[in-house]
C-alpha positions, 0 to 999 in steps of 0.5 A: 493474487493481487498486490492492491493495498488500497483499503476497501476497494482494490486498486490496479497495479501502479502505472507510470505517469502519463507525462514524465515529471521532469524538472522543467515541467515543474518550473523553477519556482515550484519549491514553494520556499516562501510558503514554507517560511510562513509556517513556524516550527510549531510541533511538526513531527515532534508532536506539538499541538495543532494551530488554528486553521487560519481560514481560506479555500482549499482543494483536496484530491484523492482516488478511490471507490464510490464508498470512499468518495461518500465518506470523504465528502461527509468528513469535509462537511464535518470539518466545515461545521468545525471550521466555518472559515475554511472551504474545502473542495473535493476533487476525486477520481478512480485510480486509473486517471488520478496520476495523469490528472495530478501530473497535469495540474502540478506541471501547470502550477495548479496543484490541489492543496491537499493530496492523497499520495501513494508510496510509489509516487511520493519521491516523484513529487517530493524530489522535484519540489512539488510537495511541502516539507511537513516537519515545520507545520502545525500537523501533530504527528506525535502519535505515529510511531517513528518508523512508520512516520519515516516512510513519508521521508526522503533525505530532504524532509518529511513530505507525507504523513501516513494515513494508516498502516497495513501488513502482509497476511495469509488469508485462509479459507477454513471451509476449504481446509475442512473439506480437504481434511487438512488442519490449519497450520501453526502460523508461528512455526510454518515455512514456505515448504510447509505451505507448499506441502499443505497446498498440495494436500488440499489440491489433491483432496478437493474439487479440480478447480480448487487449489491450495495456494493462489499463484504469486508469481505476478504480484509485486506485494508478495515478492516484496515480502519474500525479499524482505524475508531474505534480508533484501530490499528493492531500493536504497535512496534513489538506487535500485538494490533488488537482488535478481537472485531473490527474484529468481528464487521467488519465481522458482518457488511459484513454478514448483507450486504450479508444477505440483498442482498446489497452485493454478497454472499460468493462464488462470494466474494471468487472468486473475491478476488482470481481473483483480480482487473480485475474481481472485482464487480467494474471492471465488472460493477456489484457493485455500490460501493467498498472500494479501494485505490485511485490510483486504479481508473484509472485501475478500470475505464479502466476495467469497461469502465465507469467513476467513482466517488470518495467518502470519506468512510462512518463513523461509526456514524454521526460525527465519525472519518473518519479513512482515512490516508496517506499510503505510496504506497511503499518505497525506501531502500538501502542495509546495505551491499551496496558497493556504499552507496553514489552512492545509496543514490544519485540515490534514491535522484534523484528518489524522487526529480528530475523533470526529474524522476517525469516526467517519472514515474508520479504516477506509484508508487503512488501520490508523497508525496512531494507537489512540485512534485505533483504540477509538475505531475498533468498537465501530468496526464490522467483525472482519475489519476488527479482525484485520486490526487485531492481526496488525496489532499482533505483529508488534515486536516482530516486524521488520523496518518498512522499506523506504519510499520508492525512487522516481521511475519505480512506479512501473515495478508492478507492471514489470513483475507481471510482464516478466512473471508471465514469461516465467510462468508460461515457460518462455524465460528461465527465472534467473534470466527474467530476474536479471532483465526485470531488475535491469529494466527497473534500474533503467527506469529509475535512472532515466526518471 
């Protein structure tokens, strides 16, 4: 399984900044107080109407695939037609080099005005004064549910607005269920033990290279779901609160799945994790079920050449907490040193709220968080994208609160899960010992950030 949450094109696991973002690196004046003072409170997250753009030159940076680049450039052109007084210059790259470049520009006081931000990096920039508090800007966030909007907050303010939302889902291949003579589960009642039993039946009744369940032991996203179901969370403020017992129980489940033949062994699991979505068991038609993010179903269906079914994840025990939550797919942030903060805010407002922007970008960066924008976009979507929107909306009323933004230093978490998970799956460490060591290393990384 891969943990990549990025719409349309999966991103590799988050990696630490090449240059640690120390306070010295940012410089004493990076807070941008003077820039903030020029932005009168005109609605902000209380839903006020957006003010005019004010004109000016803007730099806008994002990561993504070629398809995302093309759509975003198209959106920039549409904005230029509406706001001829503002020039927006795109600066984009793949995920692998994005954070190195952003860290360098921020440290040099040359950050782009508008920044595509990730939840694992948000506090690394916000806590060091590199991002503008958006609560007093002209950005209208009134259509974004409060709990979703809060994912862009820290104790000091609102430093990012969610571009879209996402949620955990089990992607099931109905052809493999049919081949094994196993019916699809009732996803309103099933448990992880049920999932294990079903997976064993599929593995036993199909080809040797087919398993019922894709191994999860190397994937931070599925661990996050497991921990949420157990009532825990990874972080609280700037502290690591991840319980090693929760991590150990998750690895124990994965070891049981591998030992019984329900899931692939360590070597294949490590190979798939490194290769990403296109070589996963789901994409290659060799795993009947796997936990993914809902927005990834289109890429998975396309790679497998097979229509997929979306199921709610199993629970720990009958009647247990589903643990699913609305995760911000990514965010828009504004540099605290932007020379044109009003123009930057107007552009972000347009990206969030303009029907023209929604028509162009659709769900490329996630399912719109604003229900009005979702209603607009559904008729424009391919069936698989519409399926993911329908699934996410079906969760309303049963979701848990979204986890808070990760503290600085926590961007290493996926690498840690993969490294220690590999040790567990290969039998080199016991689950509890590996969990204790992983949580301690994550805690040390956060403490030293």
